[in-house]
C-alpha positions as CSV (number, residue, x, y, z in Angstrom):
1,M,58.8,130.2,134.5
2,K,56.2,131.2,137.1
3,K,55.8,128.9,140.0
4,P,52.3,127.9,141.1
5,A,50.9,129.7,144.1
6,K,49.6,126.4,145.6
7,N,52.0,123.7,146.8
8,N,51.3,120.0,146.9
9,M,53.1,116.8,145.8
10,Y,51.8,116.9,142.3
11,E,52.8,120.6,141.8
12,E,56.2,119.9,143.3
13,A,56.8,117.0,140.9
14,K,55.5,119.1,138.0
15,E,57.8,122.0,138.8
16,K,60.8,119.6,139.2
17,S,60.1,117.9,135.9
18,L,60.1,121.3,134.1
19,L,63.3,122.7,135.6
20,A,65.3,121.5,132.7
21,F,63.1,123.5,130.3
22,A,62.8,126.7,132.5
23,A,64.8,128.8,130.0
24,A,62.3,127.8,127.2
25,I,59.1,128.5,129.3
26,D,57.5,131.9,129.8
27,G,54.4,132.1,131.9
28,D,52.4,130.1,134.4
29,I,53.2,126.4,134.2
30,D,49.5,125.7,135.2
31,A,48.1,127.6,132.2
32,E,45.3,125.9,130.3
33,V,46.8,127.0,126.9
34,C,50.4,126.4,125.8
35,V,51.6,128.5,122.8
36,V,54.5,126.6,121.1
37,V,56.8,128.8,119.0
38,S,60.0,128.1,117.1
39,L,60.8,131.8,116.4
40,P,60.7,134.7,118.8
41,L,57.4,136.5,118.6
42,S,56.9,140.3,118.4
43,E,55.2,142.0,121.3
44,E,52.3,142.6,118.9
45,A,51.9,138.8,118.3
46,V,52.3,138.0,122.0
47,T,49.6,140.6,122.9
48,A,47.3,139.2,120.2
49,L,47.7,135.7,121.4
50,R,47.1,136.7,125.0
51,A,44.0,138.6,123.9
52,A,42.8,135.6,121.8
53,C,43.3,133.2,124.7
54,A,41.4,135.5,127.0
55,G,38.7,135.7,124.4
56,I,38.2,131.9,124.6
57,G,38.2,131.9,128.4
58,A,41.8,130.9,129.0
59,P,43.8,134.1,130.0
60,D,47.5,134.0,130.5
61,P,48.8,131.2,128.3
62,V,52.2,129.7,128.8
63,F,54.7,130.1,126.0
64,L,57.2,127.4,125.1
65,Q,60.2,128.4,122.9
66,A,60.7,125.1,121.3
67,S,63.6,125.9,118.9
68,S,66.2,125.4,121.6
69,L,64.8,121.9,122.4
70,D,65.2,118.5,120.7
71,R,62.1,116.5,119.9
72,A,62.3,114.4,123.1
73,S,62.6,117.6,125.2
74,V,59.7,119.2,123.3
75,F,57.6,116.2,124.1
76,S,58.7,116.2,127.8
77,A,58.1,120.0,128.2
78,V,54.6,119.9,126.7
79,E,53.7,116.8,128.7
80,G,55.2,118.3,131.8
81,L,53.1,121.5,131.3
82,D,50.1,119.4,130.6
83,P,48.0,122.1,129.0
84,L,44.4,121.4,127.9
85,V,45.0,122.8,124.4
86,L,47.9,123.9,122.2
87,V,48.4,126.9,120.0
88,V,51.2,126.2,117.4
89,A,52.4,129.6,116.4
90,D,54.5,128.8,113.3
91,E,55.6,126.1,110.8
92,G,58.8,125.4,112.7
93,A,56.8,124.7,115.9
94,A,54.4,122.5,113.9
95,A,57.4,120.5,112.5
96,L,59.0,120.1,116.0
97,L,55.7,118.9,117.5
98,T,55.1,116.5,114.6
99,E,58.5,115.0,115.2
100,A,58.0,114.9,119.0
101,Y,54.5,113.4,118.9
102,R,54.8,111.4,115.7
103,E,51.4,112.9,114.8
104,P,50.8,115.6,112.2
105,F,50.4,119.1,113.4
106,V,49.1,120.7,110.2
107,P,49.7,124.4,109.9
108,D,46.7,126.6,109.3
109,S,44.3,124.0,110.8
110,F,42.5,122.9,113.8
111,G,43.1,119.3,115.0
112,F,43.5,116.8,117.7
113,A,46.8,115.2,118.6
114,F,47.9,113.0,121.5
115,G,44.8,113.8,123.6
116,R,44.8,117.6,123.0
117,L,43.0,120.0,120.6
118,Y,45.3,122.3,118.8
119,A,45.2,125.3,116.4
120,A,48.3,125.5,114.3
121,F,49.5,128.4,112.1
122,S,52.1,128.8,109.3
123,S,52.9,132.1,110.9
124,F,50.5,133.6,113.4
125,E,52.7,136.7,113.5
126,S,52.6,137.2,109.7
127,D,48.8,136.6,109.6
128,L,48.3,139.7,111.8
129,A,49.0,141.9,108.7
130,D,46.1,140.5,106.7
131,V,42.5,141.0,107.9
132,R,41.3,137.8,106.2
133,L,44.0,135.7,107.8
134,K,43.4,137.3,111.2
135,Q,39.7,136.3,110.9
136,R,40.7,132.7,109.9
137,D,43.1,132.5,112.8
138,W,40.5,133.8,115.2
139,A,38.0,131.2,113.9
140,L,40.6,128.4,114.5
141,L,41.4,129.7,118.0
142,K,37.7,129.8,118.9
143,K,37.4,126.1,118.2
144,L,39.9,125.5,121.1
145,K,37.2,126.6,123.5
146,Q,35.6,123.1,123.3
147,G,38.8,121.7,124.9
148,L,38.5,124.0,127.9
149,P,36.4,123.6,131.0
150,E,32.9,125.1,130.9
151,N,33.6,127.7,133.6
152,S,36.6,129.1,131.7
């Protein structure tokens, strides 16, 4: 878990609230995009997700490995990170988020849940092997741009 460069009361409280989830968080806790995964991603998938996020104006997403967390912890970790948008990398992550938020996170779709836009995938990693699915995934990810600030 990367600590923010700035330091104020809000950031200190944010950092403290996320300490319990530090082992499940990889990246900048102030990232605009949070990628939620239930299974470890290959380096190829991580690179593709980073490139996709950069392509929509939100480089350096934070990754949340949700499989080690219960539903209350998934909710607390995502809310503590407070990203503008979510990328749900696989069906397991979608199921965990659906339980945590009591709102459906539908795989292979774009949606809105609990105040955030999301793009969810059955398996982003598997989709990389199919040109048609990669195009569909990119189209879903591009829709997240509307949830990001104009200057991103």
